[in-house]
PASEBA-1860 file (N, C-alpha, C; in nm, 3 decimals):
! residues 290
1> XXXXXXXX> 0.084/-0.119/0.000/0.000/0.000/0.000/0.088/0.125/0.000 ~ 0.049/0.222/-0.083/0.122/0.348/-0.090/0.030/0.462/-0.054 ~ 0.090/0.577/-0.026/0.012/0.697/-0.005/-0.001/0.768/-0.139 ~ -0.125/0.788/-0.186/-0.151/0.834/-0.322/-0.241/0.957/-0.318 ~ -0.217/1.051/-0.409/-0.308/1.164/-0.431/-0.358/1.158/-0.573 ~ -0.485/1.193/-0.593/-0.541/1.194/-0.728/-0.609/1.329/-0.750 ~ -0.566/1.399/-0.855/-0.613/1.534/-0.884/-0.695/1.532/-1.012 ~ -0.825/1.560/-1.001/-0.912/1.563/-1.118/-1.008/1.446/-1.119
9> XXXXXXXX> -1.134/1.472/-1.082/-1.232/1.364/-1.068/-1.344/1.377/-1.170 ~ -1.306/1.383/-1.298/-1.404/1.384/-1.405/-1.454/1.243/-1.433 ~ -1.512/1.224/-1.551/-1.568/1.092/-1.584/-1.461/0.984/-1.587 ~ -1.336/1.020/-1.611/-1.227/0.923/-1.610/-1.162/0.914/-1.471 ~ -1.127/1.030/-1.417/-1.053/1.033/-1.291/-1.129/0.977/-1.172 ~ -1.259/1.001/-1.166/-1.340/0.954/-1.052/-1.327/0.802/-1.034 ~ -1.355/0.721/-1.139/-1.340/0.576/-1.119/-1.195/0.531/-1.111 ~ -1.103/0.599/-1.179/-0.962/0.561/-1.171/-0.911/0.574/-1.027
17> XXXXXXXX> -0.945/0.685/-0.963/-0.907/0.703/-0.823/-0.973/0.598/-0.735 ~ -1.095/0.560/-0.770/-1.165/0.456/-0.696/-1.094/0.322/-0.703 ~ -1.042/0.288/-0.820/-0.967/0.162/-0.835/-0.838/0.165/-0.754 ~ -0.773/0.281/-0.747/-0.651/0.292/-0.667/-0.681/0.265/-0.520 ~ -0.800/0.307/-0.476/-0.840/0.286/-0.336/-0.885/0.142/-0.312 ~ -0.976/0.093/-0.398/-1.038/-0.037/-0.372/-0.954/-0.155/-0.423 ~ -0.914/-0.150/-0.549/-0.836/-0.261/-0.604/-0.690/-0.255/-0.559 ~ -0.633/-0.133/-0.562/-0.493/-0.118/-0.523/-0.471/-0.120/-0.373
25> XXXXXXXX> -0.576/-0.086/-0.297/-0.564/-0.084/-0.151/-0.482/0.031/-0.098 ~ -0.468/0.138/-0.178/-0.384/0.250/-0.138/-0.460/0.351/-0.051 ~ -0.384/0.430/0.021/-0.437/0.540/0.101/-0.448/0.660/0.005 ~ -0.570/0.696/-0.033/-0.591/0.794/-0.140/-0.651/0.924/-0.087 ~ -0.589/1.034/-0.125/-0.643/1.168/-0.101/-0.673/1.231/-0.236 ~ -0.789/1.291/-0.250/-0.831/1.345/-0.380/-0.845/1.497/-0.375 ~ -0.840/1.556/-0.494/-0.871/1.699/-0.509/-0.947/1.715/-0.639 ~ -1.050/1.800/-0.635/-1.122/1.837/-0.757/-1.159/1.984/-0.748
33> XXXXXXXX> -1.152/2.051/-0.862/-1.181/2.194/-0.864/-1.320/2.224/-0.807 ~ -1.418/2.139/-0.842/-1.550/2.148/-0.780/-1.549/2.059/-0.657 ~ -1.546/2.121/-0.540/-1.525/2.047/-0.415/-1.633/1.943/-0.389 ~ -1.755/1.967/-0.435/-1.864/1.872/-0.411/-1.835/1.737/-0.476 ~ -1.762/1.739/-0.587/-1.726/1.613/-0.654/-1.628/1.534/-0.569 ~ -1.534/1.603/-0.506/-1.439/1.537/-0.416/-1.513/1.480/-0.295 ~ -1.609/1.555/-0.244/-1.687/1.507/-0.129/-1.768/1.384/-0.166 ~ -1.821/1.383/-0.288/-1.896/1.266/-0.337/-1.805/1.145/-0.346
41> XXXXXXXX> -1.680/1.166/-0.393/-1.584/1.055/-0.406/-1.552/0.998/-0.267 ~ -1.524/1.086/-0.172/-1.491/1.042/-0.036/-1.607/0.965/0.026 ~ -1.728/1.011/0.002/-1.846/0.943/0.056/-1.858/0.802/-0.001 ~ -1.821/0.787/-0.128/-1.833/0.657/-0.193/-1.718/0.562/-0.160 ~ -1.595/0.616/-0.159/-1.479/0.529/-0.146/-1.404/0.540/-0.013 ~ -1.431/0.645/0.063/-1.349/0.669/0.181/-1.233/0.758/0.146 ~ -1.125/0.750/0.219/-1.012/0.836/0.191/-1.039/0.978/0.237 ~ -0.963/1.073/0.180/-0.973/1.213/0.222/-0.974/1.303/0.099
49> XXXXXXXX> -1.012/1.430/0.120/-1.006/1.532/0.015/-0.919/1.645/0.062 ~ -0.836/1.698/-0.029/-0.752/1.813/0.002/-0.817/1.940/-0.048 ~ -0.787/2.052/0.018/-0.845/2.181/-0.021/-0.777/2.238/-0.144 ~ -0.652/2.198/-0.169/-0.576/2.242/-0.286/-0.498/2.122/-0.340 ~ -0.450/2.129/-0.464/-0.367/2.019/-0.515/-0.243/1.995/-0.428 ~ -0.178/2.103/-0.383/-0.057/2.085/-0.302/-0.087/2.019/-0.168 ~ -0.202/2.053/-0.110/-0.241/1.990/0.017/-0.269/1.842/-0.002 ~ -0.338/1.808/-0.111/-0.367/1.667/-0.138/-0.239/1.588/-0.162
57> XXXXXXXX> -0.140/1.653/-0.224/-0.016/1.584/-0.261/0.085/1.574/-0.148 ~ 0.060/1.644/-0.038/0.158/1.646/0.071/0.185/1.505/0.124 ~ 0.312/1.468/0.129/0.359/1.340/0.182/0.320/1.219/0.096 ~ 0.258/1.241/-0.022/0.219/1.129/-0.107/0.341/1.066/-0.174 ~ 0.334/0.936/-0.192/0.440/0.865/-0.266/0.418/0.878/-0.417 ~ 0.290/0.878/-0.456/0.252/0.890/-0.598/0.139/0.991/-0.609 ~ 0.152/1.082/-0.706/0.047/1.181/-0.731/0.001/1.166/-0.876 ~ -0.128/1.148/-0.894/-0.188/1.135/-1.027/-0.263/1.262/-1.063
65> XXXXXXXX> -0.252/1.304/-1.188/-0.333/1.415/-1.238/-0.410/1.368/-1.361 ~ -0.535/1.411/-1.371/-0.619/1.376/-1.486/-0.716/1.491/-1.507 ~ -0.672/1.590/-1.585/-0.750/1.712/-1.604/-0.776/1.735/-1.754 ~ -0.817/1.858/-1.791/-0.867/1.879/-1.926/-0.765/1.901/-2.035 ~ -0.668/1.991/-2.011/-0.575/2.028/-2.118/-0.445/2.081/-2.058 ~ -0.356/2.131/-2.143/-0.225/2.178/-2.098/-0.237/2.285/-1.991 ~ -0.325/2.383/-2.013/-0.337/2.493/-1.918/-0.391/2.444/-1.783 ~ -0.491/2.354/-1.788/-0.543/2.296/-1.664/-0.431/2.222/-1.590
73> XXXXXXXX> -0.351/2.152/-1.666/-0.243/2.073/-1.609/-0.140/2.162/-1.540 ~ -0.103/2.269/-1.607/-0.007/2.362/-1.545/-0.064/2.422/-1.417 ~ -0.195/2.449/-1.417/-0.256/2.513/-1.300/-0.258/2.422/-1.177 ~ -0.263/2.291/-1.198/-0.267/2.200/-1.082/-0.130/2.141/-1.049 ~ -0.027/2.182/-1.126/0.107/2.128/-1.099/0.210/2.235/-1.068 ~ 0.210/2.344/-1.144/0.322/2.440/-1.140/0.296/2.566/-1.059 ~ 0.173/2.588/-1.016/0.141/2.709/-0.940/0.179/2.693/-0.793 ~ 0.157/2.801/-0.716/0.190/2.798/-0.573/0.109/2.694/-0.497
81> XXXXXXXX> -0.012/2.664/-0.548/-0.096/2.562/-0.484/-0.097/2.432/-0.564 ~ -0.006/2.421/-0.662/0.002/2.301/-0.744/0.071/2.187/-0.672 ~ 0.060/2.068/-0.728/0.112/1.949/-0.659/0.262/1.952/-0.636 ~ 0.337/2.011/-0.728/0.482/2.011/-0.710/0.524/2.093/-0.589 ~ 0.439/2.187/-0.546/0.470/2.264/-0.425/0.452/2.181/-0.299 ~ 0.376/2.071/-0.309/0.350/1.990/-0.191/0.419/1.855/-0.190 ~ 0.471/1.813/-0.305/0.530/1.679/-0.314/0.668/1.672/-0.250 ~ 0.701/1.554/-0.201/0.830/1.534/-0.135/0.932/1.477/-0.234
89> XXXXXXXX> 1.061/1.502/-0.213/1.165/1.441/-0.298/1.152/1.290/-0.296 ~ 1.171/1.229/-0.412/1.162/1.084/-0.423/1.024/1.034/-0.460 ~ 0.925/1.122/-0.454/0.790/1.083/-0.496/0.779/1.090/-0.648 ~ 0.666/1.044/-0.702/0.649/1.037/-0.848/0.517/1.099/-0.888 ~ 0.523/1.187/-0.989/0.405/1.249/-1.048/0.370/1.174/-1.175 ~ 0.245/1.126/-1.185/0.197/1.049/-1.299/0.080/1.125/-1.361 ~ 0.096/1.168/-1.484/-0.008/1.249/-1.548/-0.087/1.167/-1.648 ~ -0.218/1.150/-1.621/-0.307/1.075/-1.709/-0.382/1.164/-1.809
97> XXXXXXXX> -0.358/1.295/-1.805/-0.422/1.387/-1.898/-0.377/1.358/-2.041 ~ -0.468/1.371/-2.138/-0.425/1.373/-2.277/-0.385/1.517/-2.307 ~ -0.256/1.539/-2.321/-0.200/1.673/-2.335/-0.090/1.670/-2.441 ~ -0.016/1.779/-2.451/0.092/1.785/-2.550/0.218/1.718/-2.498 ~ 0.302/1.676/-2.591/0.433/1.622/-2.552/0.518/1.733/-2.492 ~ 0.495/1.856/-2.538/0.571/1.971/-2.486/0.549/1.990/-2.337 ~ 0.423/1.986/-2.293/0.398/2.007/-2.151/0.449/1.889/-2.067 ~ 0.450/1.771/-2.126/0.506/1.656/-2.054/0.654/1.677/-2.025
105> XXXXXXXX> 0.727/1.724/-2.125/0.871/1.749/-2.105/0.893/1.864/-2.007 ~ 0.805/1.963/-2.011/0.811/2.077/-1.919/0.792/2.029/-1.774 ~ 0.697/1.940/-1.754/0.670/1.889/-1.620/0.783/1.799/-1.571 ~ 0.840/1.720/-1.661/0.951/1.635/-1.619/1.067/1.721/-1.568 ~ 1.094/1.831/-1.642/1.204/1.918/-1.601/1.174/1.985/-1.466 ~ 1.051/2.035/-1.449/1.014/2.101/-1.325/1.018/2.003/-1.207 ~ 0.970/1.881/-1.230/0.972/1.780/-1.125/1.115/1.741/-1.090 ~ 1.196/1.725/-1.192/1.335/1.686/-1.171/1.413/1.783/-1.085
113> XXXXXXXX> 1.382/1.913/-1.099/1.450/2.014/-1.018/1.421/1.997/-0.869 ~ 1.311/1.932/-0.837/1.271/1.910/-0.699/1.300/1.767/-0.652 ~ 1.369/1.690/-0.736/1.399/1.552/-0.700/1.279/1.460/-0.707 ~ 1.182/1.495/-0.794/1.058/1.420/-0.809/1.057/1.353/-0.946 ~ 1.013/1.228/-0.952/1.003/1.157/-1.079/0.877/1.197/-1.155 ~ 0.878/1.175/-1.285/0.761/1.211/-1.366/0.737/1.107/-1.475 ~ 0.610/1.072/-1.493/0.566/0.984/-1.602/0.446/1.048/-1.670 ~ 0.454/1.071/-1.802/0.332/1.108/-1.874/0.263/0.978/-1.915
121> XXXXXXXX> 0.134/0.968/-1.880/0.064/0.839/-1.890/-0.079/0.855/-1.939 ~ -0.099/0.911/-2.061/-0.235/0.922/-2.113/-0.297/0.784/-2.131 ~ -0.429/0.781/-2.129/-0.499/0.652/-2.131/-0.592/0.642/-2.250 ~ -0.627/0.519/-2.285/-0.726/0.491/-2.389/-0.820/0.383/-2.335 ~ -0.946/0.394/-2.373/-1.045/0.297/-2.327/-1.175/0.363/-2.287 ~ -1.174/0.496/-2.280/-1.296/0.570/-2.253/-1.351/0.552/-2.113 ~ -1.470/0.607/-2.094/-1.534/0.603/-1.962/-1.558/0.459/-1.916 ~ -1.599/0.373/-2.008/-1.624/0.233/-1.970/-1.494/0.166/-1.925
129> XXXXXXXX> -1.385/0.195/-1.994/-1.256/0.137/-1.955/-1.211/0.185/-1.818 ~ -1.238/0.313/-1.789/-1.203/0.367/-1.658/-1.287/0.303/-1.549 ~ -1.417/0.291/-1.574/-1.507/0.234/-1.474/-1.474/0.087/-1.446 ~ -1.434/0.015/-1.549/-1.405/-0.128/-1.534/-1.258/-0.156/-1.500 ~ -1.177/-0.054/-1.494/-1.036/-0.071/-1.459/-0.955/-0.143/-1.563 ~ -0.988/-0.120/-1.692/-0.920/-0.193/-1.800/-0.865/-0.096/-1.905 ~ -0.810/0.016/-1.861/-0.755/0.114/-1.953/-0.621/0.069/-2.010 ~ -0.590/0.119/-2.128/-0.456/0.105/-2.185/-0.380/0.233/-2.151
137> XXXXXXXX> -0.262/0.219/-2.093/-0.186/0.335/-2.045/-0.053/0.341/-2.120 ~ -0.030/0.453/-2.187/0.088/0.475/-2.270/0.182/0.570/-2.199 ~ 0.298/0.523/-2.159/0.383/0.601/-2.068/0.511/0.652/-2.134 ~ 0.553/0.768/-2.085/0.683/0.823/-2.122/0.758/0.861/-1.996 ~ 0.889/0.834/-1.994/0.967/0.871/-1.877/1.088/0.783/-1.857 ~ 1.153/0.799/-1.745/1.271/0.722/-1.710/1.232/0.578/-1.674 ~ 1.305/0.477/-1.724/1.267/0.338/-1.697/1.260/0.303/-1.548 ~ 1.352/0.352/-1.468/1.351/0.321/-1.325/1.228/0.382/-1.258
145> XXXXXXXX> 1.191/0.502/-1.298/1.071/0.566/-1.244/0.947/0.490/-1.287 ~ 0.944/0.449/-1.413/0.831/0.370/-1.464/0.814/0.241/-1.386 ~ 0.925/0.172/-1.357/0.918/0.045/-1.285/0.856/0.063/-1.146 ~ 0.880/0.177/-1.084/0.820/0.204/-0.953/0.671/0.238/-0.966 ~ 0.637/0.308/-1.073/0.499/0.355/-1.090/0.405/0.247/-1.143 ~ 0.455/0.155/-1.224/0.369/0.059/-1.292/0.280/-0.023/-1.198 ~ 0.333/-0.078/-1.088/0.245/-0.157/-1.000/0.127/-0.077/-0.945 ~ 0.143/0.054/-0.930/0.033/0.138/-0.881/-0.065/0.165/-0.996
153> XXXXXXXX> -0.013/0.198/-1.114/-0.097/0.222/-1.231/-0.181/0.099/-1.265 ~ -0.126/-0.019/-1.240/-0.195/-0.144/-1.274/-0.335/-0.154/-1.214 ~ -0.364/-0.077/-1.109/-0.494/-0.084/-1.042/-0.609/-0.046/-1.134 ~ -0.583/0.037/-1.235/-0.691/0.078/-1.326/-0.663/0.044/-1.472 ~ -0.568/-0.045/-1.495/-0.525/-0.073/-1.632/-0.522/-0.222/-1.664 ~ -0.537/-0.253/-1.792/-0.512/-0.389/-1.837/-0.382/-0.398/-1.917 ~ -0.333/-0.281/-1.965/-0.207/-0.276/-2.038/-0.135/-0.147/-2.003 ~ -0.012/-0.160/-1.959/0.070/-0.044/-1.926/0.205/-0.063/-1.995
161> XXXXXXXX> 0.244/0.032/-2.080/0.370/0.017/-2.152/0.451/0.144/-2.151 ~ 0.584/0.129/-2.142/0.675/0.243/-2.150/0.716/0.260/-2.296 ~ 0.685/0.377/-2.354/0.707/0.402/-2.495/0.840/0.471/-2.525 ~ 0.901/0.529/-2.422/1.025/0.603/-2.443/1.038/0.713/-2.339 ~ 1.122/0.814/-2.364/1.141/0.923/-2.267/1.017/1.010/-2.254 ~ 1.021/1.106/-2.162/0.907/1.195/-2.135/0.852/1.253/-2.265 ~ 0.721/1.250/-2.277/0.653/1.296/-2.398/0.613/1.181/-2.489 ~ 0.678/1.067/-2.475/0.650/0.953/-2.564/0.511/0.895/-2.541
169> XXXXXXXX> 0.463/0.901/-2.418/0.327/0.855/-2.391/0.226/0.940/-2.465 ~ 0.246/1.072/-2.460/0.155/1.163/-2.530/0.162/1.143/-2.681 ~ 0.280/1.123/-2.734/0.294/1.100/-2.879/0.225/0.970/-2.920 ~ 0.233/0.869/-2.835/0.165/0.742/-2.862/0.014/0.761/-2.861 ~ -0.036/0.839/-2.764/-0.180/0.868/-2.759/-0.224/0.942/-2.886 ~ -0.138/1.028/-2.938/-0.170/1.098/-3.062/-0.187/0.998/-3.177 ~ -0.098/0.900/-3.185/-0.112/0.796/-3.287/-0.243/0.720/-3.269 ~ -0.278/0.693/-3.144/-0.404/0.625/-3.113/-0.523/0.702/-3.169
177> XXXXXXXX> -0.524/0.835/-3.147/-0.636/0.916/-3.192/-0.638/0.931/-3.344 ~ -0.522/0.933/-3.407/-0.515/0.935/-3.554/-0.584/0.811/-3.609 ~ -0.552/0.695/-3.552/-0.612/0.569/-3.598/-0.763/0.570/-3.579 ~ -0.808/0.614/-3.461/-0.951/0.614/-3.432/-1.027/0.705/-3.527 ~ -0.972/0.823/-3.554/-1.040/0.918/-3.642/-1.067/0.856/-3.778 ~ -0.967/0.791/-3.836/-0.985/0.729/-3.967/-1.080/0.611/-3.964 ~ -1.070/0.530/-3.858/-1.156/0.411/-3.848/-1.303/0.450/-3.834 ~ -1.332/0.550/-3.749/-1.472/0.589/-3.728/-1.530/0.650/-3.854
185> XXXXXXXX> -1.454/0.731/-3.925/-1.505/0.788/-4.050/-1.531/0.678/-4.153 ~ -1.442/0.580/-4.163/-1.462/0.469/-4.254/-1.586/0.388/-4.220 ~ -1.607/0.363/-4.090/-1.725/0.288/-4.046/-1.852/0.367/-4.075 ~ -1.849/0.499/-4.049/-1.966/0.582/-4.076/-2.002/0.579/-4.224 ~ -1.902/0.589/-4.310/-1.928/0.587/-4.454/-1.981/0.451/-4.499 ~ -1.927/0.345/-4.441/-1.972/0.210/-4.478/-2.118/0.189/-4.439 ~ -2.155/0.229/-4.316/-2.293/0.213/-4.271/-2.387/0.299/-4.357 ~ -2.344/0.420/-4.386/-2.424/0.510/-4.471/-2.443/0.448/-4.610
193> XXXXXXXX> -2.336/0.395/-4.666/-2.341/0.331/-4.797/-2.437/0.212/-4.795 ~ -2.427/0.132/-4.690/-2.513/0.014/-4.679/-2.660/0.051/-4.670 ~ -2.690/0.155/-4.592/-2.829/0.201/-4.581/-2.881/0.249/-4.715 ~ -2.799/0.327/-4.784/-2.840/0.380/-4.914/-2.862/0.269/-5.016 ~ -2.792/0.157/-4.995/-2.802/0.043/-5.087/-2.915/-0.053/-5.050 ~ -2.980/-0.027/-4.937/-3.090/-0.113/-4.895/-3.047/-0.243/-4.831 ~ -2.925/-0.251/-4.785/-2.877/-0.374/-4.722/-2.923/-0.383/-4.576 ~ -2.927/-0.505/-4.525/-2.953/-0.529/-4.383/-2.820/-0.510/-4.310
201> XXXXXXXX> -2.802/-0.396/-4.245/-2.672/-0.361/-4.187/-2.630/-0.461/-4.080 ~ -2.727/-0.510/-4.001/-2.696/-0.610/-3.898/-2.630/-0.732/-3.960 ~ -2.687/-0.782/-4.068/-2.633/-0.900/-4.135/-2.495/-0.872/-4.194 ~ -2.481/-0.754/-4.254/-2.353/-0.718/-4.314/-2.243/-0.712/-4.209 ~ -2.271/-0.644/-4.097/-2.170/-0.630/-3.993/-2.134/-0.765/-3.933 ~ -2.234/-0.852/-3.918/-2.208/-0.985/-3.864/-2.102/-1.058/-3.946 ~ -2.104/-1.034/-4.077/-2.009/-1.100/-4.166/-1.875/-1.026/-4.171 ~ -1.879/-0.896/-4.203/-1.752/-0.826/-4.227/-1.674/-0.799/-4.099
209> XXXXXXXX> -1.741/-0.802/-3.983/-1.669/-0.780/-3.858/-1.574/-0.896/-3.826 ~ -1.596/-1.009/-3.891/-1.510/-1.125/-3.868/-1.392/-1.130/-3.964 ~ -1.386/-1.032/-4.055/-1.276/-1.028/-4.150/-1.185/-0.909/-4.128 ~ -1.115/-0.870/-4.235/-1.014/-0.764/-4.225/-1.074/-0.628/-4.190 ~ -1.203/-0.608/-4.211/-1.266/-0.479/-4.181/-1.300/-0.464/-4.033 ~ -1.292/-0.571/-3.958/-1.332/-0.569/-3.818/-1.249/-0.473/-3.734 ~ -1.312/-0.412/-3.633/-1.244/-0.320/-3.542/-1.324/-0.309/-3.413 ~ -1.262/-0.251/-3.312/-1.333/-0.225/-3.186/-1.452/-0.135/-3.211
217> XXXXXXXX> -1.432/-0.034/-3.293/-1.541/0.059/-3.322/-1.658/-0.012/-3.388 ~ -1.629/-0.102/-3.478/-1.736/-0.176/-3.546/-1.812/-0.263/-3.446 ~ -1.740/-0.334/-3.364/-1.802/-0.426/-3.269/-1.887/-0.353/-3.166 ~ -1.839/-0.236/-3.121/-1.901/-0.168/-3.008/-1.991/-0.051/-3.044 ~ -1.988/-0.006/-3.168/-2.063/0.114/-3.202/-2.166/0.098/-3.315 ~ -2.160/-0.010/-3.392/-2.248/-0.013/-3.509/-2.396/-0.015/-3.472 ~ -2.434/-0.083/-3.363/-2.576/-0.089/-3.327/-2.630/0.048/-3.287 ~ -2.553/0.122/-3.209/-2.598/0.255/-3.169/-2.595/0.351/-3.287
225> XXXXXXXX> -2.501/0.332/-3.378/-2.497/0.416/-3.497/-2.622/0.394/-3.582 ~ -2.659/0.269/-3.602/-2.778/0.237/-3.681/-2.902/0.298/-3.616 ~ -2.906/0.295/-3.483/-3.021/0.348/-3.409/-3.018/0.500/-3.397 ~ -2.908/0.562/-3.440/-2.896/0.707/-3.429/-2.882/0.755/-3.286 ~ -2.820/0.675/-3.200/-2.802/0.710/-3.059/-2.657/0.747/-3.034 ~ -2.635/0.870/-2.990/-2.499/0.920/-2.972/-2.478/0.989/-2.837 ~ -2.577/0.983/-2.748/-2.569/1.058/-2.622/-2.494/0.980/-2.514 ~ -2.369/0.942/-2.543/-2.287/0.864/-2.450/-2.144/0.865/-2.505
233> XXXXXXXX> -2.054/0.800/-2.434/-1.921/0.772/-2.487/-1.828/0.892/-2.494 ~ -1.727/0.881/-2.579/-1.622/0.982/-2.591/-1.673/1.100/-2.674 ~ -1.684/1.215/-2.611/-1.751/1.330/-2.673/-1.671/1.390/-2.787 ~ -1.744/1.443/-2.884/-1.685/1.510/-3.000/-1.595/1.625/-2.955 ~ -1.637/1.703/-2.855/-1.554/1.812/-2.804/-1.417/1.761/-2.759 ~ -1.417/1.647/-2.691/-1.290/1.590/-2.643/-1.204/1.543/-2.760 ~ -1.269/1.482/-2.858/-1.193/1.434/-2.973/-1.131/1.551/-3.049 ~ -1.204/1.660/-3.065/-1.148/1.775/-3.134/-1.031/1.834/-3.055
241> XXXXXXXX> -1.040/1.834/-2.922/-0.928/1.879/-2.841/-0.806/1.792/-2.867 ~ -0.827/1.662/-2.871/-0.716/1.569/-2.896/-0.659/1.586/-3.036 ~ -0.745/1.603/-3.136/-0.698/1.617/-3.273/-0.625/1.750/-3.293 ~ -0.663/1.852/-3.218/-0.590/1.978/-3.223/-0.447/1.959/-3.173 ~ -0.431/1.878/-3.067/-0.297/1.846/-3.017/-0.219/1.771/-3.125 ~ -0.284/1.674/-3.188/-0.220/1.594/-3.294/-0.173/1.684/-3.408 ~ -0.262/1.768/-3.457/-0.229/1.851/-3.574/-0.124/1.956/-3.541 ~ -0.124/2.005/-3.418/-0.020/2.098/-3.375/0.116/2.030/-3.373
249> XXXXXXXX> 0.120/1.907/-3.322/0.246/1.831/-3.319/0.292/1.799/-3.460 ~ 0.198/1.768/-3.550/0.234/1.739/-3.689/0.296/1.860/-3.758 ~ 0.244/1.978/-3.727/0.305/2.099/-3.784/0.447/2.117/-3.734 ~ 0.470/2.073/-3.611/0.604/2.085/-3.555/0.700/1.984/-3.613 ~ 0.654/1.856/-3.627/0.748/1.751/-3.670/0.744/1.723/-3.820 ~ 0.655/1.790/-3.892/0.651/1.776/-4.037/0.571/1.659/-4.088 ~ 0.497/1.589/-4.000/0.415/1.476/-4.044/0.299/1.524/-4.131 ~ 0.265/1.446/-4.231/0.154/1.478/-4.321/0.031/1.397/-4.279
257> XXXXXXXX> -0.074/1.465/-4.237/-0.193/1.399/-4.184/-0.319/1.449/-4.255 ~ -0.331/1.425/-4.386/-0.447/1.479/-4.460/-0.580/1.421/-4.413 ~ -0.587/1.292/-4.384/-0.712/1.230/-4.341/-0.752/1.281/-4.203 ~ -0.656/1.289/-4.112/-0.685/1.337/-3.978/-0.737/1.480/-3.981 ~ -0.675/1.565/-4.062/-0.720/1.704/-4.074/-0.862/1.711/-4.130 ~ -0.893/1.623/-4.225/-1.026/1.622/-4.285/-1.132/1.577/-4.184 ~ -1.100/1.469/-4.110/-1.197/1.419/-4.011/-1.216/1.522/-3.900 ~ -1.111/1.594/-3.865/-1.126/1.700/-3.766/-1.228/1.804/-3.815
265> XXXXXXXX> -1.224/1.838/-3.943/-1.323/1.930/-4.000/-1.463/1.870/-3.994 ~ -1.473/1.740/-4.018/-1.604/1.674/-4.012/-1.661/1.682/-3.870 ~ -1.574/1.664/-3.770/-1.621/1.677/-3.632/-1.665/1.822/-3.602 ~ -1.601/1.917/-3.669/-1.647/2.054/-3.658/-1.789/2.070/-3.711 ~ -1.820/1.998/-3.819/-1.957/1.999/-3.873/-2.056/1.940/-3.773 ~ -2.014/1.833/-3.704/-2.100/1.771/-3.603/-2.126/1.869/-3.489 ~ -2.023/1.941/-3.448/-2.042/2.043/-3.344/-2.144/2.147/-3.389 ~ -2.136/2.188/-3.516/-2.230/2.287/-3.569/-2.373/2.234/-3.571
273> XXXXXXXX> -2.389/2.102/-3.570/-2.520/2.039/-3.562/-2.571/2.029/-3.418 ~ -2.489/2.074/-3.324/-2.525/2.064/-3.183/-2.474/1.938/-3.117 ~ -2.383/1.867/-3.183/-2.336/1.739/-3.132/-2.209/1.745/-3.050 ~ -2.185/1.854/-2.981/-2.061/1.870/-2.903/-2.037/1.756/-2.805 ~ -2.145/1.708/-2.742/-2.132/1.604/-2.641/-2.171/1.467/-2.693 ~ -2.198/1.457/-2.822/-2.228/1.326/-2.880/-2.103/1.240/-2.882 ~ -2.123/1.110/-2.889/-2.011/1.017/-2.906/-1.946/1.039/-3.042 ~ -1.819/1.003/-3.051/-1.744/1.024/-3.176/-1.801/0.948/-3.295
281> XXXXXXXX> -1.880/0.844/-3.270/-1.942/0.770/-3.380/-2.049/0.851/-3.452 ~ -2.079/0.972/-3.400/-2.180/1.058/-3.462/-2.137/1.114/-3.597 ~ -2.021/1.078/-3.646/-1.985/1.114/-3.784/-2.090/1.064/-3.883 ~ -2.161/0.957/-3.847/-2.269/0.908/-3.933/-2.382/1.010/-3.942 ~ -2.411/1.077/-3.831/-2.519/1.176/-3.831/-2.490/1.287/-3.931 ~ -2.365/1.322/-3.947/-2.327/1.424/-4.045/-2.359/1.378/-4.187 ~ -2.331/1.251/-4.214/-2.358/1.198/-4.350/-2.507/1.188/-4.377 ~ -2.587/1.168/-4.271/-2.730/1.149/-4.289/-2.811/1.277/-4.279
289> XX> -2.740/1.387/-4.251/-2.808/1.516/-4.240/-2.874/1.551/-4.372 ~ -3.000/1.586/-4.367/-3.075/1.621/-4.488/-3.048/1.764/-4.531
END
């Protein structure tokens, strides 16, 4: 058992912190910008809530952050009330936010000046993966630091891998989102094509999902897509935030991402339809718009 702090109790962080407490058996202190959410977590899981990130992180062996974006991350780590102001030398900061590789390297440097380890550890698997404790965690950082952090991360993960130095976890997550963007658009077009052709989509998917066209998106999203149900899952707003990070990094490293840029525009169309909080599979709704 370790002393752990968890900062950020959104749809991902709330259950992830819960797994650290229940499955991992750790002593967990939480912080959330909206204090009522932290109080709700404590009522459900036990543990304690801190008034600030630095207070929650005081004396912790491992501190986890899972917030919205680079600016949110800096505010809970680098400010006077941020976790680095409260963490002790020898402890480890693990960031589960999907953020830029730049901010990951910035945090590693800031942590290192205080004798604190750092791992950037964005996750994949969505809200269901967080709730079930089966997330895929892509890590960047020093191997010795990773080896210490992995047994704790395992409480909410089914796969944890070290991809390289700081920032590598975020770059891996970017690749993940590039793949998803193309796959979902392809699935949306295929379902749209099948409907226009008068095919029984259920029968078609039953067959093609067992071949080379099969994917997680096909297995888990085709029924809701056919039904036109999108009020769940990974929101379009979040995907556009992630794709903005991807495209910004591509401009920096010279990668050519024409499909990703196009799908990002398509998600912009979905937002214009009022689908900001719809699941990413709502690309079909754009194709079916009259």
